[in-house]
C-alpha positions in Angstrom: -65.7 40.3 -21.5 -68.6 42.2 -23.0 -71.7 42.6 -20.9 -74.4 40.0 -21.2 -76.8 42.6 -22.5 -74.6 43.7 -25.4 -73.8 40.1 -26.3 -77.5 39.1 -26.1 -78.5 41.9 -28.4 -75.9 40.6 -31.0 -77.2 37.1 -30.6 -80.8 38.2 -30.9 -80.1 39.5 -34.4 -77.9 36.8 -35.7 -78.5 33.4 -34.0 -81.5 31.1 -34.6 -80.7 28.2 -32.3 -78.8 28.5 -29.0 -76.8 25.4 -29.8 -74.9 27.6 -32.3 -73.4 29.3 -29.3 -73.6 26.6 -26.6 -75.9 24.4 -24.5 -76.5 20.9 -23.4 -76.8 17.9 -25.7 -77.9 14.5 -24.3 -77.1 11.2 -26.0 -76.4 7.5 -25.4 -73.0 5.7 -25.9 -73.6 2.9 -28.4 -70.3 1.0 -28.4 -67.7 -0.6 -26.1 -67.9 -1.0 -22.3 -70.0 2.1 -22.0 -72.7 0.9 -24.4 -76.2 2.1 -23.3 -74.8 4.7 -20.9 -76.5 8.1 -21.0 -74.4 11.2 -21.2 -74.8 15.0 -21.5 -72.3 17.3 -23.2 -72.0 20.8 -21.9 -70.7 23.5 -24.2 -70.2 27.0 -22.6 -69.2 28.7 -25.9 -65.8 29.7 -24.3 -63.8 26.7 -25.3 -64.9 24.8 -22.1 -66.9 21.7 -22.8 -67.4 18.6 -20.6 -69.3 15.4 -20.5 -71.7 14.5 -17.7 -72.2 10.8 -17.3 -75.9 10.6 -16.3 -75.7 6.9 -15.5 -72.6 7.2 -13.3 -74.0 9.5 -10.6 -73.8 12.5 -13.0 -70.0 12.4 -12.7 -67.9 14.3 -15.2 -65.7 12.3 -17.7 -64.0 14.2 -20.6 -63.3 17.9 -20.1 -61.6 20.2 -22.5 -60.6 23.8 -22.8 -60.0 24.6 -26.4 -57.5 22.0 -27.6 -56.4 21.1 -24.1 -57.7 18.1 -22.2 -58.1 18.8 -18.5 -59.0 15.3 -17.2 -57.3 12.0 -16.8 -59.1 9.0 -18.3 -58.3 5.5 -17.3 -57.6 2.7 -19.8 -61.2 1.5 -19.3 -62.9 4.9 -19.8 -66.6 5.1 -19.3 -68.2 1.8 -18.4 -71.9 0.9 -17.9 -72.8 1.2 -14.2 -72.2 -2.0 -12.2 -74.1 -1.5 -8.9 -72.7 -4.7 -7.3 -69.0 -3.7 -7.8 -68.9 -3.0 -4.0 -66.7 -5.7 -2.6 -63.0 -5.3 -1.8 -61.3 -3.2 -4.6 -63.9 -4.1 -7.3 -64.6 -0.4 -7.5 -61.4 0.0 -9.5 -62.8 -2.2 -12.3 -65.3 0.5 -13.2 -63.1 3.6 -12.3 -62.9 5.5 -15.5 -61.1 8.5 -14.0 -62.6 11.5 -15.6 -62.7 15.0 -14.3 -64.9 13.9 -11.4 -65.8 10.6 -9.8 -68.0 10.8 -6.7 -67.2 8.6 -3.7 -69.6 7.8 -0.9 -72.3 8.3 0.3 -71.8 6.3 3.4 -68.2 5.2 3.1 -65.0 6.6 1.6 -61.7 4.8 1.9 -60.3 1.3 1.5 -62.3 -1.9 1.9 -63.3 -2.9 5.4 -65.7 -5.0 7.4 -67.0 -4.7 11.0 -70.2 -5.2 13.0 -72.0 -2.6 10.8 -71.4 -4.5 7.5 -68.9 -5.0 4.7 -67.8 -2.0 2.7 -65.8 -1.9 -0.6 -63.4 0.8 -1.8 -65.0 4.2 -2.0 -68.7 3.2 -1.7 -71.6 2.7 -4.1 -72.7 6.0 -5.5 -70.5 6.3 -8.7 -72.1 3.1 -10.0 -75.6 4.5 -9.6 -77.7 6.0 -12.4 -79.5 9.3 -12.0 -83.1 10.0 -12.5 -83.1 13.3 -14.5 -85.7 15.7 -13.3 -84.6 18.9 -15.1 -82.6 20.1 -18.1 -82.5 23.9 -18.6 -81.1 25.2 -21.8 -79.9 28.8 -22.3 -82.5 31.2 -23.8 -80.6 33.8 -25.7 -83.5 35.9 -26.7 -84.7 36.1 -23.0 -81.1 36.9 -21.9 -80.9 33.7 -19.8 -77.4 32.4 -20.2 -77.3 29.6 -17.6 -77.7 26.0 -18.5 -78.1 23.1 -16.0 -79.0 19.5 -15.5 -80.5 18.2 -12.3 -80.9 14.6 -11.3 -81.5 12.3 -8.2 -79.1 9.5 -7.4 -80.1 7.0 -4.7 -78.1 4.8 -2.4 -80.8 2.7 -1.0 -81.9 -0.7 0.4 -84.7 -2.0 2.6 -84.0 -1.1 6.3 -81.5 1.5 5.2 -79.4 3.4 4.7 -81.6 5.4 2.2 -79.7 8.4 1.0 -80.7 10.6 -1.9 -78.2 12.8 -3.7 -79.9 15.6 -5.7 -77.2 17.0 -8.0 -77.3 20.0 -10.2 -74.4 20.7 -12.6 -74.6 24.1 -14.2 -72.6 26.5 -16.4 -73.1 29.8 -18.2 -72.7 30.8 -21.8 -69.6 33.0 -21.9 -68.0 31.7 -18.7 -65.4 29.0 -18.3 -66.9 27.8 -15.0 -68.4 24.5 -13.9 -70.7 24.6 -10.8 -71.7 21.6 -8.8 -74.6 21.8 -6.2 -75.2 18.7 -4.2 -77.8 18.0 -1.6 -77.7 14.7 0.3 -81.0 13.8 2.1 -81.7 10.9 4.4 -85.0 9.4 3.3 -85.0 6.6 5.9 -86.6 6.7 9.4 -83.3 6.2 11.3 -80.0 8.2 11.2 -77.7 7.3 8.4 -73.8 7.4 8.4 -72.4 9.8 5.8 -69.1 10.3 4.1 -68.4 12.0 0.8 -65.3 12.6 -1.4 -65.0 14.4 -4.8 -62.3 12.5 -6.7 -61.1 15.1 -9.3 -58.6 13.7 -11.6 -56.3 15.9 -13.7 -54.2 14.6 -16.6 -52.0 15.6 -19.5 -51.5 18.2 -20.9 -52.8 20.3 -17.9 -50.8 18.0 -15.6 -47.4 17.8 -17.1 -43.7 18.1 -16.1 -43.2 21.4 -14.2 -46.9 22.2 -13.7 -47.8 23.5 -10.3 -50.2 21.6 -7.9 -51.7 24.3 -5.7 -53.1 23.7 -2.2 -52.3 24.9 1.2 -52.7 23.4 4.7 -51.2 21.1 7.3 -50.5 17.7 5.6 -49.2 14.2 6.3 -48.5 11.2 4.1 -51.5 8.8 4.1 -49.4 5.8 5.0 -46.9 7.5 7.3 -43.6 9.3 6.9 -41.5 6.1 6.9 -43.0 4.8 3.7 -43.2 8.2 1.9 -40.9 9.0 -1.0 -42.7 12.0 -2.5 -44.5 13.6 0.5 -41.5 14.4 2.6 -40.4 17.7 4.1 -38.0 19.3 1.7 -39.3 17.6 -1.4 -40.9 19.7 -4.2 -44.1 17.6 -4.3 -46.2 20.4 -5.6 -44.5 20.2 -9.1 -45.6 17.5 -11.5 -42.6 15.3 -12.3 -41.7 13.2 -15.3 -43.2 9.7 -15.3 -41.7 7.7 -12.4 -40.4 4.1 -12.6 -41.4 3.6 -9.0 -45.1 4.3 -10.1 -45.3 1.5 -12.5 -48.2 -0.8 -11.6 -49.6 0.2 -8.2 -47.1 2.9 -7.3 -48.7 6.0 -5.9 -48.6 8.4 -3.0 -51.3 10.4 -1.2 -51.1 13.4 1.1 -53.9 14.1 3.5 -54.4 17.9 4.0 -56.3 19.8 6.6 -57.0 22.4 3.9 -56.7 26.1 4.7 -59.6 28.6 4.0 -59.7 32.3 3.4 -61.5 34.9 5.6 -64.8 34.0 3.9 -64.4 30.3 4.7 -63.6 29.4 1.1 -60.8 26.8 0.3 -59.0 27.3 -3.0 -56.8 24.8 -4.8 -56.0 23.6 -8.3 -53.4 23.3 -11.0 -51.4 25.8 -13.0 -49.4 24.9 -16.2 -47.4 28.0 -17.0 -46.1 26.6 -20.3 -49.7 26.4 -21.5 -50.8 29.6 -19.8 -53.7 27.5 -18.3 -54.9 27.1 -14.8 -57.9 25.3 -13.1 -59.1 26.8 -9.8 -61.3 24.7 -7.5 -63.3 26.4 -4.8 -65.4 24.9 -2.0 -66.4 25.7 1.6 -64.1 24.4 4.3 -67.1 24.0 6.6 -68.7 21.5 4.1 -65.5 19.7 3.0 -62.8 20.2 5.7 -60.3 17.7 4.2 -58.3 17.4 1.0 -56.4 14.5 -0.5 -53.7 14.9 -3.1 -53.2 11.7 -5.0 -50.1 11.4 -7.2 -49.7 8.5 -9.6 -47.0 9.3 -12.2 -46.9 5.9 -14.0 -46.0 5.6 -17.6 -49.3 5.7 -19.5 -51.1 6.3 -16.2 -50.0 9.9 -15.4 -52.5 11.6 -13.1 -52.9 13.7 -10.0 -56.1 13.8 -8.0 -57.2 16.8 -5.9 -60.0 15.5 -3.7 -62.1 17.6 -1.3 -63.8 15.4 1.3 -65.7 15.2 4.6 -63.1 12.9 6.1 -59.4 12.1 5.6 -59.9 8.9 3.7 -60.3 7.2 7.1 -63.2 4.9 6.2 -66.4 4.4 8.1 -64.9 2.1 10.8 -62.1 4.5 11.8 -64.5 7.5 11.7 -66.8 5.6 14.1 -63.9 4.9 16.4 -62.6 8.4 16.5 -66.2 9.8 16.7 -65.9 11.9 13.5 -68.4 9.9 11.4 -71.2 12.2 10.2 -74.8 11.1 10.6 -77.8 12.6 8.8 -81.1 12.5 10.6 -84.3 11.4 8.9 -85.3 14.0 6.3 -82.3 16.1 7.2 -80.1 17.3 4.3 -76.5 18.3 3.9 -75.4 20.7 1.2 -72.2 20.8 -0.8 -71.2 23.4 -3.4 -68.0 23.4 -5.6 -66.8 25.4 -8.5 -64.1 24.9 -11.1 -62.9 27.9 -13.1 -60.6 27.6 -16.1 -58.3 30.6 -16.5 -56.0 31.7 -19.3 -55.5 35.4 -18.5 -52.2 36.1 -16.6 -53.7 38.6 -14.2 -56.5 36.2 -13.1 -54.0 33.3 -12.8 -51.6 35.4 -10.7 -54.5 36.3 -8.4 -55.5 32.7 -8.1 -52.0 31.5 -7.3 -51.6 34.3 -4.7 -55.0 33.5 -3.1 -53.9 29.8 -2.6 -50.6 30.8 -1.1 -52.0 33.3 1.4 -55.2 31.5 2.3 
């Protein structure tokens, strides 16, 4: 790629408006189940463009690289936030899939109830709108190529917990990279339980027959070896299969992975479709997100794999309390999470990515 300086000089002479090259465009969905929902489209000028759903915790729905979709979208797609979809498995009613759905901030896992309260599947945060505090557009003439949107999403009620997620999603003109910078702060006057999972959902054509699912670490089937059909020693469960009859309806499997990290503490995983010459590399810090879930649901018309970094192995708050792994954030304390997704098409870069996963 040319240097930013040389590209900027070319732009300075030929481009009037940065949107001709890329930037952020905000709008409101005006039809269907998502009517009234605020969104922000990012365009990096490289073929990478993606939709941030401002009213759904600033999660990411559609994502494309040139003509190729990267994300899986559920039948329902984007729906208006429903903050009281927090009982049992009601969360699924508003689960649009998308490149990213955030789970937490105090519970991740199945529905449960104990002396500390009742908690539905995967928590509240993805049904919470953001208060946008900043949108920064690229400024080509000044040589500033980065764009970003920052918002605050709250999980709050009187007497607590009162957690605040300050999220910044950023990208750079000329780079096929999405960056997520999250800061979770306890705004209450007592310690707050904390769990967080990044539910990344990859779909066709990136996820397709023969595509490689890339991760490394010690793993076990979520519901035990005896009920596993895919996640068994000797099975090639890191290749996307054809749609499976056994995955009609609620058929699925999940592996829980104590993810490996490189010498810099960075965990690397993702997908590679060699037929398309396309890969997505996900990077995060093992210290921040020590666990990974690989969800595989190969149903007809519901063909998806999830790669999901998390603070806990989908254990739920009750089990995490029992085994003393539940995180607590002290009043005014913050926890930081940083993730990066890079889309690759050059063979040398893809080969290096695949190697880095395998030797991490």
